[in-house]
N, C-alpha and C positions, 0 to 999 in steps of 0.2 A: 395566232391572226387574230387581227381589233376587229370589234362593231362596232356599227355606223346608225343612232339612233335620232329618228325623225321628230318632233317635237312639234308641236304649235303653243306658240306665246296667246299670253290672253288679249292682246290688239290684233292677233291674226295673222301675224309674220311666223314663219316657217327656221326653224336653227336645226340645225347639227349637233349631237355629242358625239364625238368618235370615245372609244373608252377599249383599253388594254389591262386584258389580266389574264397574270399567269398563274398557274397552280402547278404543285406538285406534291406528290402522294396525296394526290385528290383535295387538297388544300390549298386555297389562295396565298398565294405571299407577295404578291405585288397586281397594286392596280394603279391606273392613272387614267384619268378623264380630261377631254379639251373639249367647251363649246366652241361651235364656232357659224356664222351664218352661210355659208354657203358648204353643199355636198363635197365639192368638190375640195376645198380646203379642206374641211375635214378629211378625206381620201388620202391626200399630200401629206397633211400632220401627221395620220397612222402609219404611212409608210416608211418616211422620212425617223421618225422615233422606232418603229420596229427594227429598221436598220442596223440605228445607232446603240440598242438594246442587244441585238444580235454581236454588233461588235466589241461591245463590254464583253460578254459571255463568249464571244469567237464559236457560238454555237445559232442554231435558228431559235426566236424569240420564244416557241413554247419549250424548246428545251434547257431554257436559261438557269444555271443555278443561281439564287438572289444571295444578296451582300444587303447587310444593315442600310448602308446609305448611298444604296444604286438609283434610288428616285431621283437624286439631287445631280447627278452625273448629267 
């Protein structure tokens, strides 16, 4: 499952960073992040991306076996 972090820009506006990090054997094997203006957009991207990663590995995202070019899929 991914994480959404809220941050404040210098001008005071808020943005959200959605991040997916997959670990295998305690080591980070894959990480991906995207910054969006709305929290709902970040949630939507996270859900879509996790679903895509699960389809690629035919497993739940946190159990995914990773391949070198997975990030470009």
